[in-house]
C-alpha positions in Angstrom: -33.1 -51.1 21.3 -29.3 -51.6 21.3 -29.2 -50.9 17.6 -31.1 -47.6 18.1 -28.7 -46.6 20.9 -25.7 -47.5 18.9 -27.0 -45.5 15.9 -27.7 -42.5 18.1 -24.2 -42.6 19.6 -22.7 -43.0 16.1 -24.7 -39.9 14.8 -23.6 -37.8 17.8 -20.0 -38.8 17.4 -20.1 -38.0 13.7 -21.7 -34.6 14.4 -19.1 -33.8 17.0 -16.3 -34.8 14.6 -17.7 -32.5 11.9 -17.9 -29.6 14.4 -14.3 -30.3 15.4 -12.9 -30.3 11.8 -15.2 -27.5 10.5 -13.7 -24.2 11.3 -13.4 -21.1 9.2 -11.4 -21.8 5.9 -10.3 -18.2 5.7 -7.4 -16.7 7.8 -8.2 -13.1 6.8 -11.4 -11.4 5.8 -10.9 -8.0 4.2 -12.6 -5.4 2.0 -14.1 -2.0 1.9 -16.4 -0.7 4.6 -19.4 -0.3 2.2 -20.8 -1.5 -1.1 -22.1 1.8 -2.4 -21.7 5.5 -1.9 -24.1 8.3 -3.2 -22.6 11.7 -2.9 -22.9 15.3 -4.1 -19.7 16.4 -2.4 -16.4 17.2 -4.2 -14.6 14.4 -2.3 -15.5 11.3 -0.3 -13.6 8.6 1.7 -13.5 4.8 1.8 -12.0 2.6 4.4 -10.2 -0.6 3.6 -10.7 -2.9 6.6 -9.3 -6.2 7.8 -12.5 -7.5 9.4 -10.8 -10.6 10.9 -7.2 -11.7 10.9 -5.3 -8.5 11.7 -3.5 -10.2 14.5 -2.2 -12.9 12.1 -1.1 -10.5 9.3 2.3 -9.0 9.2 2.6 -7.8 5.5 0.9 -7.8 2.2 -0.2 -5.8 -0.8 -3.4 -4.6 -2.5 -4.5 -2.9 -5.8 -7.3 -0.4 -6.2 -8.7 0.2 -9.7 -11.1 2.9 -10.9 -11.8 5.0 -14.0 -9.6 8.1 -13.7 -12.0 10.2 -15.8 -14.7 10.0 -13.1 -12.8 9.9 -9.8 -9.3 10.3 -8.6 -7.5 9.0 -5.5 -6.0 12.1 -3.9 -4.9 10.8 -0.5 -4.4 7.5 1.2 -3.6 7.2 4.9 -2.5 4.1 6.8 -4.6 2.9 9.8 -3.3 2.6 13.3 -0.6 -0.1 13.5 0.0 -0.2 9.8 2.4 1.4 7.3 1.7 1.8 3.6 4.2 2.2 0.8 3.0 3.1 -2.7 4.8 1.2 -5.4 5.7 2.5 -8.9 2.3 1.6 -10.1 0.0 4.4 -8.8 -2.7 2.0 -7.7 -0.6 -0.6 -6.0 0.3 -0.5 -2.3 2.4 -2.7 0.0 1.6 -2.7 3.7 3.5 -3.8 6.7 2.7 -4.0 10.4 4.3 -1.0 12.2 7.4 -2.2 14.0 6.3 -0.4 17.1 2.9 -2.2 17.2 3.5 -5.3 19.3 0.0 -6.6 18.7 -3.1 -5.7 16.9 -6.8 -6.4 17.5 -8.5 -8.9 15.2 -10.3 -6.1 13.3 -8.4 -3.0 12.1 -8.7 -0.2 9.5 -5.8 -0.9 7.1 -6.2 2.3 5.1 -8.4 5.3 4.5 -8.7 6.4 0.9 -9.9 9.9 -0.1 -11.3 10.3 -3.7 -12.2 13.4 -5.6 -14.7 13.5 -8.4 -13.1 14.0 -11.8 -14.2 15.7 -15.0 -17.9 15.9 -15.7 -19.2 13.1 -17.8 -22.2 11.5 -19.3 -22.4 8.9 -16.6 -23.3 9.4 -13.0 -22.1 6.0 -11.7 -18.7 4.4 -11.5 -17.0 1.6 -9.6 -14.0 1.3 -7.3 -12.5 -2.2 -7.4 -10.2 -4.0 -4.9 -8.6 -6.1 -7.6 -5.9 -7.7 -5.5 -5.3 -8.4 -1.8 -2.5 -10.5 -0.4 -1.4 -11.1 3.1 1.4 -13.0 4.8 2.0 -14.1 8.4 5.1 -13.6 10.5 7.0 -16.4 8.8 6.2 -15.0 5.3 3.6 -17.7 4.4 0.6 -16.6 2.5 -2.7 -16.4 4.4 -6.0 -17.6 3.0 -8.0 -14.4 2.0 -11.7 -13.8 1.6 -12.7 -10.5 0.1 -16.0 -8.8 0.9 -17.3 -5.5 -0.5 -14.6 -5.7 -3.1 -16.6 -3.6 -5.6 -18.0 -0.2 -4.4 -20.6 1.5 -6.7 -20.2 5.3 -6.6 -23.2 7.5 -7.5 -22.1 11.0 -8.4 -25.0 13.4 -7.9 -25.1 16.5 -10.1 -27.6 19.4 -10.3 -28.8 21.2 -13.4 -27.6 24.8 -13.9 -28.4 27.3 -16.6 -25.7 28.9 -18.7 -25.5 32.6 -19.8 -26.7 31.7 -23.3 -29.7 29.9 -22.1 -28.3 26.4 -22.5 -28.4 23.8 -19.8 -25.3 22.8 -17.8 -24.3 20.3 -15.1 -22.2 20.9 -12.0 -21.7 19.0 -8.8 -24.3 19.8 -6.2 -22.9 22.4 -3.8 -19.8 22.9 -6.1 -18.5 26.2 -7.6 -19.7 27.1 -11.1 -16.5 28.6 -12.2 -13.2 30.1 -11.1 -11.8 33.5 -12.4 -8.7 33.7 -14.4 -7.1 35.8 -11.7 -7.7 33.1 -9.1 -6.1 30.5 -11.4 -3.1 32.8 -12.0 -2.7 33.3 -8.2 -2.9 29.5 -7.5 -0.4 28.8 -10.3 2.0 31.5 -8.9 1.8 30.1 -5.3 2.3 26.6 -6.6 5.3 27.5 -8.7 6.9 29.4 -5.7 6.3 26.4 -3.4 7.9 24.1 -5.9 11.0 26.3 -6.2 11.4 26.6 -2.4 10.8 22.9 -1.8 13.3 22.0 -4.5 15.9 24.3 -3.0 15.4 22.7 0.4 15.6 19.2 -1.1 18.9 20.0 -2.9 20.3 21.5 0.3 19.3 18.6 2.5 20.3 16.1 -0.1 24.0 17.2 -0.1 24.6 15.5 3.2 22.9 12.1 3.3 23.0 10.3 6.6 22.9 6.8 5.3 24.7 4.9 2.5 24.6 1.4 1.1 28.3 0.5 0.4 29.1 -2.0 -2.3 32.8 -2.8 -3.0 33.8 0.5 -1.4 31.3 2.5 -3.6 28.6 4.3 -1.6 24.9 4.6 -2.8 23.4 7.5 -0.9 19.9 6.9 0.7 17.7 10.0 1.0 16.1 10.8 4.3 12.7 9.9 2.8 13.9 6.4 1.9 14.7 4.7 -1.3 13.4 1.7 -3.3 16.3 -0.3 -4.7 15.8 -2.2 -7.9 17.9 -3.6 -10.8 18.5 -0.1 -12.2 20.4 1.0 -9.2 23.1 -1.6 -9.5 24.2 -1.2 -13.2 28.0 -0.9 -13.1 28.2 -2.3 -9.6 27.1 -5.8 -10.4 28.1 -8.0 -13.4 25.4 -8.2 -16.1 24.9 -11.9 -15.7 23.8 -11.3 -12.1 21.6 -8.3 -12.7 18.7 -10.5 -13.7 18.4 -11.8 -10.1 17.5 -8.3 -8.9 13.8 -7.2 -9.3 13.3 -4.1 -11.3 11.9 -0.9 -9.8 9.1 -1.0 -12.4 8.0 -4.2 -10.7 8.1 -2.8 -7.2 11.9 -3.0 -6.6 13.8 -5.6 -4.7 14.0 -4.0 -1.3 13.4 -0.6 0.3 15.3 1.2 3.0 13.3 3.8 5.0 13.9 6.0 8.0 11.6 6.1 11.1 12.1 8.2 14.2 14.1 5.5 15.9 16.4 4.6 13.0 16.6 3.0 9.6 14.6 -0.1 8.5 14.7 -2.4 5.5 11.8 -4.3 3.9 11.8 -6.9 1.1 9.4 -6.1 -1.7 8.2 -9.7 -2.2 11.3 -10.3 -4.4 11.8 -13.6 -6.1 15.4 -14.2 -4.8 15.0 -12.6 -1.4 17.0 -10.2 0.7 19.3 -11.2 3.5 20.3 -9.0 6.5 23.3 -10.5 8.3 22.5 -13.8 6.6 18.8 -13.9 7.6 16.1 -13.9 4.8 13.7 -11.1 5.6 11.0 -11.9 3.0 7.6 -11.5 4.5 8.9 -10.2 7.8 7.9 -6.6 7.3 10.3 -3.9 8.6 13.6 -5.1 9.9 15.8 -2.6 11.9 19.2 -1.8 10.5 22.3 -1.2 12.6 25.4 0.6 11.4 27.6 -2.0 9.7 24.8 -4.5 9.0 25.4 -6.8 5.9 22.7 -6.6 3.2 22.9 -9.1 0.5 21.0 -10.7 -2.4 22.0 -14.4 -2.7 24.6 -15.1 -5.4 24.5 -11.4 -6.5 26.2 -9.1 -4.0 26.8 -8.3 -0.4 26.7 -4.6 0.8 27.2 -2.8 4.1 25.0 -0.2 5.6 26.7 2.9 6.8 24.8 5.3 9.1 26.1 8.7 10.0 26.0 9.2 13.8 
């Protein structure tokens, strides 16, 4: 009897211990909101969701892949509490927690992606792939990620139409068959005029930048829309033997300075050698506010000063 009681106690303790040490091995679970979409519309949307772990995540990056011939990503909007930055690669994005968001719920929408169907093709199905997803906590340490719904199958529905010569044709259901030459000419003229006006406004506004990065007395202007700084920006300012420590813009740049409504911020683009603000490494810390006169440096490469027009 004692043996049976001892065995029962041992099994109960073992079970309790396993429950104690079990726990979810993943810090963050993320992916698209669906596995498939069937549509006859000209455009459709997908949501990239952090199902669990939003409250742990402070920064990260993701890649979206698809066949451009069939569909095209026309717009991407950040979810509440997040900010997205598109890197030089058109399908790669870096995200950071909005500095004004003190806390986030465990589940959030990270981004809403709008796609438009591309040229007509012999296939009616294609895939959208979430090929990369990384996330880091407030200290910059990588979080353990589980991806769900990382592949979305898109079924593009077309309806048969008859051409003037009697031959068959294909067009998106509910879509227009054709557009007159006059309409195309009108659209082109409006677009050209818009480009000219916006270019003139840009040049006018660009004459008086409000923020500079000053290295050895030489200012680098920062446009109001922000700027990604990479190796290419420092030729002639940094000796050639030190340029290799600066990440190229083609690889996402080393750091980015952007302007929000309450001032300028700097973010490190997951650089190898890091970015220091007033001597503090900001890798993985998301947006860091900049004050006038703050020291920005890349270790063993250069130290610059931020100058902000008041």
